[in-house]
Structures are given as C-alpha cells and as structure tokens.
matplotlib code that plots the C-alpha trace (Angstrom):
import matplotlib.pyplot as plt

x = [-10.5, -10.2, -13.8, -13.5, -10.3, -11.8, -14.9, -12.9, -10.5, -13.4, -15.2, -12.0, -11.3, -14.9, -14.8, -11.6, -12.7, -16.2, -17.8, -18.5, -15.7, -15.8, -15.8, -12.1, -11.3, -13.3, -11.6, -8.2, -9.1, -10.2, -6.9, -5.0, -7.0, -6.2, -2.5, -2.5, -4.0, -1.5, 1.4, 0.0, -0.3, 3.3, 4.5, 2.6, 4.2, 7.6, 7.0, 6.0, 9.2, 11.3, 9.5, 10.0, 13.7, 14.2]
y = [-3.4, -7.1, -7.5, -4.6, -6.1, -9.5, -8.3, -6.2, -9.1, -11.5, -9.2, -8.6, -12.3, -13.1, -10.4, -11.6, -15.3, -14.5, -16.8, -17.1, -18.4, -21.9, -22.3, -23.2, -20.1, -17.9, -19.4, -18.8, -15.2, -14.8, -16.3, -13.9, -11.0, -12.0, -12.4, -9.0, -7.4, -9.0, -7.8, -4.3, -4.3, -5.5, -2.7, -0.2, -1.6, -1.4, 2.2, 3.1, 1.6, 3.5, 6.7, 6.1, 5.5, 8.9]
z = [-2.2, -2.7, -3.8, -6.3, -7.7, -7.9, -9.8, -12.2, -13.0, -13.4, -15.8, -17.8, -18.1, -19.1, -21.7, -23.2, -23.1, -24.4, -21.8, -18.1, -15.9, -14.3, -10.6, -10.6, -12.6, -10.2, -7.2, -8.8, -9.3, -5.7, -4.6, -6.9, -5.5, -1.9, -2.7, -4.4, -1.3, 1.0, -1.3, -1.3, 2.5, 2.7, 0.5, 2.5, 5.7, 4.1, 3.0, 6.6, 8.0, 5.5, 6.4, 10.1, 9.6, 7.9]

ax = plt.figure().add_subplot(projection="3d")
ax.plot(x, y, z, "-o")
ax.set_aspect("equal")
plt.show()
C-alpha cells in the first residue's frame, strides 16, 4: 500500500509542478507515505478495539 501511495503522490506532484522531483522532495514523500500507513494502521487498530468492546 505504501509503495502505491508513494508512486501516486510522486506522479501527482510532478504533474502539478511540471518537473521531476528532487531527491529531498522524493524522500519527503516517502516519509509522508510511511506516516500515512502508520496512521491508517492505528485507525484500523482503534476500530478493532471499539468493535471488541461492543
């Protein structure tokens, strides 16, 4: 999931900027994708806890 999200985000940014991303920009996008995945996993965990409490 993270790789797909990273590629989609990179392509969208390059399209809007009209140029290739720098290495720093690419690393930032990879960091954002990793953080996004961690947040989604946390939300899924919270949802599971709520379901178990019902």
